Every structure is written in structure tokens, then in C-alpha cells.
C-alpha positions as CSV (number, residue, x, y, z in Angstrom):
1,M,126.1,54.0,51.2
2,K,123.4,51.3,51.5
3,L,123.1,47.6,51.6
4,K,122.4,47.4,47.9
5,D,125.8,49.0,47.3
6,L,127.5,46.2,49.3
7,I,125.5,43.6,47.4
8,E,126.6,45.2,44.1
9,M,130.2,45.1,45.3
10,Y,129.9,41.4,46.3
11,E,128.4,40.5,42.9
12,G,131.5,42.2,41.4
13,K,133.7,39.9,43.6
14,K,131.8,36.9,42.4
15,K,132.7,37.8,38.8
16,T,136.4,37.6,39.8
17,F,136.4,34.8,42.4
18,G,133.3,32.8,41.7
19,N,132.1,30.6,44.5
20,Q,135.1,31.7,46.5
21,A,133.9,35.2,46.8
22,Y,132.9,34.7,50.4
23,K,136.6,34.7,51.3
24,H,136.8,38.3,50.2
25,V,134.1,39.9,52.3
26,S,136.7,41.5,54.7
27,E,138.4,43.0,51.6
28,L,135.0,44.2,50.3
29,L,134.2,45.9,53.7
30,A,137.6,47.7,53.6
31,E,136.7,49.1,50.2
32,A,133.2,50.0,51.4
33,K,134.6,51.8,54.4
34,E,136.4,54.3,52.0
35,V,133.2,55.0,50.2
36,H,131.3,55.3,53.5
37,M,133.9,57.9,54.7
38,K,133.3,60.0,51.6
39,D,129.5,59.9,52.3
40,F,130.1,60.7,55.9
41,L,132.2,63.7,55.2
42,E,129.4,65.1,53.0
43,H,126.7,64.2,55.6
44,P,128.3,63.7,59.0
45,T,126.3,62.5,62.0
46,P,125.6,64.9,64.9
47,Q,128.3,63.2,67.0
48,G,130.9,63.6,64.1
49,N,132.3,60.1,64.8
50,H,132.9,58.2,61.5
51,Q,134.2,55.0,63.2
52,Q,131.1,54.8,65.3
53,S,128.9,55.4,62.2
54,W,130.9,52.8,60.2
55,N,130.7,50.2,62.9
56,S,127.0,50.5,63.1
57,F,126.6,50.3,59.3
58,K,129.0,47.4,59.0
59,G,127.4,45.3,61.8
60,H,123.8,45.8,60.5
61,N,124.6,45.3,56.8
62,L,126.9,42.3,57.2
63,E,123.7,40.5,58.2
64,G,122.0,41.7,55.1
65,L,124.9,40.7,52.9
66,I,125.1,37.2,54.3
67,T,121.3,36.9,53.8
68,H,121.9,37.8,50.2
69,I,124.7,35.3,49.8
70,I,122.8,32.3,51.1
71,E,119.2,33.1,50.3
72,D,118.9,31.4,46.9
73,E,120.5,28.2,48.1
74,V,118.4,28.2,51.3
75,K,115.3,28.6,49.1
76,S,116.4,25.7,47.0
77,L,116.0,23.5,50.1
78,G,112.4,24.7,50.5
79,L,113.3,27.1,53.4
80,K,113.1,30.8,53.8
81,L,115.1,33.5,55.6
82,V,114.0,36.5,57.7
83,R,116.2,39.1,59.3
84,G,116.0,39.1,63.0
85,D,115.5,42.8,63.4
86,K,112.3,42.6,61.4
87,L,110.8,40.2,64.0
88,E,112.2,42.1,66.9
89,R,111.1,45.6,65.9
90,T,107.7,44.8,64.4
91,K,104.7,44.0,66.6
92,S,103.2,40.6,65.8
93,E,99.9,42.1,64.6
94,N,101.8,44.2,62.0
95,L,103.6,41.2,60.6
96,S,102.3,38.8,57.9
97,K,100.7,35.6,59.1
98,E,103.8,33.7,58.1
99,L,106.2,35.9,60.1
100,S,103.9,36.3,63.0
101,E,103.8,32.5,63.3
102,V,107.6,32.4,63.1
103,K,108.0,35.0,65.8
104,Q,105.5,33.1,68.0
105,R,107.7,30.0,67.8
106,L,110.8,31.9,69.1
107,W,109.7,33.2,72.4
108,I,111.6,31.9,75.4
109,D,109.8,31.7,78.8
110,F,111.6,33.4,81.7
111,G,108.9,32.6,84.2
112,E,107.7,35.5,86.3
113,F,109.8,37.8,84.2
114,G,107.8,37.1,81.0
115,A,108.9,35.9,77.6
116,Q,111.7,37.3,75.5
117,L,113.0,36.8,72.0
118,P,116.6,35.6,71.7
119,D,119.1,37.7,69.9
120,L,118.4,37.2,66.2
121,D,120.4,38.1,63.2
122,I,119.0,35.7,60.6
123,V,116.2,33.1,61.1
124,V,115.9,30.0,58.8
125,F,112.4,28.5,58.8
126,N,110.1,26.2,56.9
127,P,107.4,28.3,55.2
128,R,105.0,25.3,55.1
129,T,105.0,24.5,58.8
130,Y,106.6,27.7,60.2
131,N,109.0,25.4,62.0
132,I,112.3,27.2,63.0
133,V,115.2,25.3,61.6
134,A,118.1,27.6,62.7
135,I,119.2,30.9,64.0
136,I,122.3,32.5,62.5
137,S,124.5,35.0,64.4
138,S,126.9,36.9,62.2
139,K,129.9,39.0,63.3
140,V,133.2,40.3,62.0
141,T,135.1,38.8,64.9
142,L,134.2,36.3,67.6
143,R,134.9,38.7,70.5
144,E,131.9,40.8,69.5
145,R,129.2,38.4,70.6
146,I,130.1,34.8,70.7
147,A,129.4,34.5,74.5
148,Q,125.9,35.8,74.0
149,T,125.3,33.4,71.1
150,G,126.3,30.5,73.3
151,Y,124.0,31.8,76.1
152,W,121.0,31.9,73.7
153,K,121.8,28.4,72.4
154,I,121.5,27.1,76.0
155,K,118.3,29.0,76.6
156,L,116.7,27.7,73.4
157,F,117.8,24.2,74.2
158,N,116.3,24.3,77.7
159,N,113.0,25.7,76.4
160,K,110.9,22.8,75.2
161,P,109.2,24.6,72.2
162,T,112.6,25.7,70.9
163,K,114.8,22.7,71.9
164,H,115.2,21.7,68.3
165,V,116.4,25.1,67.0
166,K,120.0,25.0,65.8
167,V,122.3,28.0,66.5
168,F,125.1,28.8,64.0
169,F,127.8,31.5,64.1
170,F,129.1,33.1,60.9
171,T,132.3,35.2,61.2
172,L,134.9,36.9,59.0
173,D,137.3,35.9,61.8
174,E,139.5,39.0,61.3
175,D,141.3,38.4,64.5
176,G,142.2,34.8,63.7
177,T,140.4,33.2,66.7
178,M,139.0,30.3,64.7
179,T,142.3,29.3,62.9
180,K,143.7,26.6,65.1
181,K,142.0,23.5,66.6
182,T,144.9,22.8,68.9
183,S,145.4,25.2,71.8
184,M,142.0,26.8,70.9
185,K,141.3,30.4,71.9
186,K,138.4,31.0,74.2
187,G,136.0,32.2,71.4
188,R,136.5,29.0,69.3
189,V,136.0,26.8,72.4
190,I,132.6,28.5,72.9
191,V,131.7,27.9,69.2
192,E,132.8,24.2,69.5
193,V,130.9,23.5,72.8
194,D,128.0,26.0,73.1
195,T,126.8,26.4,69.5
196,D,125.7,24.0,66.7
197,G,128.5,25.1,64.5
198,G,130.6,28.0,63.2
199,Y,131.4,29.0,59.6
200,V,134.4,31.1,58.6
201,M,134.4,33.6,55.7
202,S,138.1,34.2,55.3
203,E,141.0,33.8,52.9
204,T,142.9,32.1,55.8
205,Q,142.3,28.3,55.7
206,I,141.3,27.2,59.2
207,E,141.8,23.8,60.9
208,E,138.3,22.3,60.6
209,T,136.4,20.1,62.9
210,S,132.9,18.7,62.8
211,K,131.7,21.9,64.4
212,V,133.9,24.6,62.8
213,K,134.3,24.8,59.1
214,M,134.8,27.1,56.1
215,F,131.7,28.9,55.0
216,D,131.2,26.9,51.8
217,K,130.3,23.8,53.9
218,F,127.2,25.5,55.4
219,I,124.6,24.8,52.7
220,N,125.5,21.1,52.6
221,D,125.2,20.9,56.4
222,L,121.9,22.7,56.3
223,K,120.6,20.2,53.7
224,E,121.7,17.3,55.9
225,L,119.9,18.9,58.9
226,V,116.7,19.3,56.8
227,D,116.9,15.7,55.6
228,E,117.3,14.5,59.2
229,Q,114.3,16.5,60.4
230,R,112.1,15.0,57.6
231,Q,112.9,11.4,58.6
């Protein structure tokens, strides 16, 4: 099973649910896991651990699926996307001029310990100026990496060249951490305080705030951000 298979499955969901298909990504992944198991039984990994193999596949390809879901609308705003792993794993000299410039604008200075790239899932940038607009971190549940996302937001904000970069968190919220704005769970508190916003891809309606919203609000928020930066 590959990313293209997930994309085909998502397009099938769109035929049924239209612009609400994003609420059914968890359901899609559950269906994909069954197909992945059949593939695994035919071609098992040396460790023979399907759950480990599935977790790796799911985490990596959720980023790719989200990129597919938002890419056309992001492009309509005059912006582009690049997967973070492409920047992290490819030497600058082997990247296109465009992506090399983007990567150069993401380094964070750690003084005597050198420069490091922040954790990147998806990068949104302006292809005319190479300006980084936002970094998106995407996970099935908040407990997987929300603290790290908050940490990198702080590092980006305190690093002058990256001070303007917004950090957003996309989640399927399968553990329900984002549901309530009263008596918030720790993960949601981190999203509210230490990121620029969280977007939930779930059938469960959440209690929204100015920082935590359903996923369908993202493109409009991004448009407003772009308009502000152009002023």
C-alpha cells in the first residue's frame, strides 16, 4: 500500500461526503489498515511486527494525505507546499534553487552547537519571495508530538530570521483531547498557548476558540494571514 492508494480512498470519500470528507480520515485509515495488513502478511518486515509497520506508514503518509487535501487551495493563494522530510533528508546542493532558498530560511541558530532545522511535516511558503509563511505539524493524536511542536514554535519565535513563521497543528484527535474548551486537557492547553493554531479533522464537533477550530477553517485563516503579511 502506498500514499497514492490513500489519496484514491480519500477521493472516494469526497464523492460521498463532499467538503466534509476531512471528517472521515480516521475512518479511511481504519480501512487502509486492513489493506495494509493483507500486504504485510504477503511481505512481512524482518521484525514481523505489523503494528510497528503500520504506525510508521500511517504517520508518514498522513502528512502526504494532508498535503494532497490542502494543496490546490494553498496554491490558489499564490503559495506552495513542500514536505518537511524532503528538506531534512536532501542536502541543499541537491535541492532546486527554490527549495534550497526555503531550507536556508528555516535554520535555527543554537550558538556554539550550530544550526538545526526545526521538526517539519509540511512547509507553506511564497514561491516568489521564498518567505516561509507557516509550518504544519500533523498527527493522529496530540500526545504524539504536541509538546515538541510547542517547543519549536518558541525556538522559531526567538530566532530573528524565523520570528514571523506561524506554527499550526493538524490532528485527527482520536483521543478527544481537543473537544472541550472548559477544563482543557494538557495537549489542548499547549495548542492554545504555544502554537499559532490547531485544526481538527474529526466527526466530533469541538468547542472552538480563536486558536482551535475545525479543519475547514484553515484555508480562510491562511488567506487572512497572507493578506496581513501583504499590507
